[in-house]
N, C-alpha and C positions, 0 to 999 in steps of 0.2 A: 368774142364772147367777151362779156364783163365779169371780173373775178371783182368780186368784194369781199368775201367770204372763206376761210379753210375750212375742213371740216377735219373732226377725229376719223381711226378709223375703226369702222363699226357705229357709226353713227349712221342714224335710218336718213335717207336722201332722197326728196322726189325728184328728177328730171324731168322736164318739157323738154321735147324732140321737137323739130322744124316740123315736123306734119301735122303736132297739137298731141301726138298721144306725149301719158304722163306714164310716166315708170318708178317703181320706189324700186328701194333696194339699199345693203348696208354698203358705206361708204366704205373701201379702198385706199386709191389713192389715186391721186392727179397729178402728168405732169408737163400740162401744155400744150397736148397734143390729144392726148387722150385722158379720160374716165371712166374708172374701173368701178363696178360693181359689183356685191355679189350675192345669191340670188334674188333678180330682178322678178317686179312681180307686176302689170298690167294693169289697169281698171278693167270692168267691165259693169258697164250701166245695166240696170237691170229698175225691179222696183227696188231693191234694194242695190247697193255699191258691191260688187265684188272684188276677186283678185283673179288672175289669170296667167300663167306663166308667160315669159318673156318672148321665146319660141315656143312656139307647138314640136318642130323635128328636131334645134338642136338642145345637147345639152345644156343649161342656165343656172344648173341649180351651183354649180361654182360662180367663179370668177368670170365675167362679161366686159369685155373692154369695148368702147363707146368713145367716138371720135368727138374732139369739142366741138365741131364743126357743123356736126348735128345736133349741137342741144343750143334751147336758146335759153333756157334759166337752171338753177342750180337753187334746191330749196330746202331747208329742214323741213320734216316734216312735220307735223302736227301731233298733237298727243296724242289724239282720239286713234287716227291712221295708223300709228308707228304702234299702239297696243293691236291692234288689228291685223298688221302687217305681222308681227313678232310674234302672233297666235295663228297665223298661216304657214311663215314659216318653221315654227320649232313644235308648234302641236299642243305649245302648254302654254296657258292663260296667267296670266297677272292679275290680280284681288290690286282694288282699286286702294291708296295707302289711308290706312289707319287700324283700327281694334279685327282684326280677325275673330270670328265665336264658332 
């Protein structure tokens, strides 16, 4: 995997896996062979895009270790999807910046 950018702990990242699956999660660490994210979710395509747990039977609420050789690309998640991810994982909705009335 070509490494061109370092991420900070807590950044919301999008990982594209070798099978084409997109995974979103909070960046924890990477060490050259493993990439660690917390609370990973995958996308569900329907009338609207929504999220589902990374695994149905495993406990993916904590940290999940992914092998670097199974990752095609790692990207900073766009702002709109980051807000949706944060809402889905925390239950809190963050308002757009500006005056709150």
